[in-house]
N, C-alpha and C positions, 0 to 999 in steps of 0.2 A: 420446637423449644418456643412459646409464642411468647411474647410481649421482650422479646431479650431483642436487641438489634441485628444488622450483618455482622458473621463474625469477621474479627478484622486479622489478614492475612499476613504475612509478617515475610515480602517477598523481592527480595536485593538481589537484582541484577550481579550478576559476577562476570569477570573480564574471562575471556577467555584468551589462555597464556597464549601469548606471540601477536594477539590481534589488538592492535590499533585505530577501530573505527571500523577495515573493511571486512569483509565476508574472510574467514581462514579456508575455503575450500579452493583446492583448481579446478573449477567449475570447468569438464571440459564440451563447448559451445557444440560440440558436431555440426557445425553454421550457424546456430543459431546466433547468434552474436551479440548484436545490443538487446536481444527476446530477455538472453543469458545475465546482463550486464543489468537491466533495469530489472529482475527480481531477485541480484546478492542482497543479503539480509543485512542490515546494519546494527550497530549494537546499542541494545535497548535501554535507554536513560532511568534511573531510581523515579524521576517524576513523571515518567511515561508508566511508566510499573505502577505505580500511587496511584495516578490516575483511571488508570484500567481497571485498576482493584476494586479501587471505589462505585465502578454503574457495575461490576460482575458479582455473581454469586456460586461458582464455579471451576477449578479448575480452566475448562473446556471453552468456559466463554471468556477469560480472563487472553487465553491463547487468542483466541478469534478476535478479539479485538487489539490486542495488540499488534497480531499483524495487519488488521485492518490499519489499525495509524501507521502501521511501519511502511505498506505497501502506498499509501497516499505520498508520502513523506518523498517511498523514493522514483513512485513511477506518476506520482501526481493525478490516479484513478486510484480504483474504487474494483478490485477483485472480486469476484466469487471464495470463499471460502476454497474450494475445491481445483480451486485455479492455478492456485499459488504451491507451489514445485516443496516436494516431502524438503530438500535438502534443506529451503529459509525456512519450513513449521519446525522443523528437526533442531536450527540451528536458536530461534529464538526459545525453544519449550527448553534448550540449553541454557540459554544464557540467564533466564530466570529461576531457575533452580523447580520447573515441572516435571513433576517423574515421569519415567521415560515410559512411552507408549501415550502418554496426553495426545488428541489432537484435539483441533480445535471445532466446536460445534455451536452453530448457533441457528436454531430455527426461522425462516423468512421475514416473523417481528423481529426480533431479537436481534437480524443482522440489518435492517433494517436500523434498527435505534441506533446501534453500532456506529453505520455507518454515519446520522446525522449527530451522532454525538462527537464523532473525529472532525466536519466538517463545523461542530462551533469550536473546538479546538483551538482547529487550522483557520479559520479564517476563510477557510473555503465557500463557493455559492456552487450548487447545481442547477445550472440553469444550460441549458442545451442550446434554444435559440441562440442569446446572445453570446457559449460561445462558436457557435457558427457566423452567426453575421463577425465576429470580429476575425474569426482564421480568413474567411473571404476576404475581409475588407485589405488585413495584409496579405496577403496571396495577391491579389490584384495590382494593390500599389506596387509590390517586389517583383512583379513578373516583368516589369520593365526594365530590371536592371539584371535582373538572374532566370536559367533558361530552366537549372533544374530541376524536377518536379520536385527529388528529396528535401532540396532548399528551402524550395518551398513552403514542405510541409512541415520545418522541421523549426520555421522561424514563426511562421502561427502557430503551429503548439507551443512553443516559446511566450509567445504575446498572451496567448490564453493561458498558464498559468500565471506568467506576470496580472493577470486581471482578475487574479487568486479564483478561479473557473475549475472546477472539474474538467478532465478530460473528456467529451465527445466517448460516447461507443462507436465505434468502425466496423464496416460490416464483417462481413462472413467472408465477402470477396478477396475483402484487401487486408483481413487478418492473419497475420505470423503463425507460424507455425513456433510451441511455447509463449503465445506469448498471453497474458493474462488478465491484457490489459479492455476489458469488454464487460 
């Protein structure tokens, strides 16, 4: 249909009964602990759906854009779509009333545009060198009073996020099973 603008989709997020902003799933972590907590979904607002719908042309891209946004809001990083747990995909798909079986899809260029849109919407900056510099400085200064590596890492990550920076990629050696933050 040439000459016409994109079709306006009327997608309104619905509230899942009994849910007030948290995941309705009781996920058995199987020892994954924080990794499971990090990927639990949160409800999508009408504004978020309208924002994503204005930037996408099909349900698969809409779901991919929403998952990218929600992943950043929850974890401060932008995972690859195939690394987002199926439970999270299903929750978001149902929350915006997309057809059963709709799966997130975005080719490399589309996925990069979606990540860029999320960065612009959230004020996020992608600067690995700056993030690492902040993390290193914080860890050095905090090492004087803290001796547990986990404490140092958590404080460093908090400061990187406070600076409005996307969390840097972690190496495969330190990657936890089930973590989609890389």
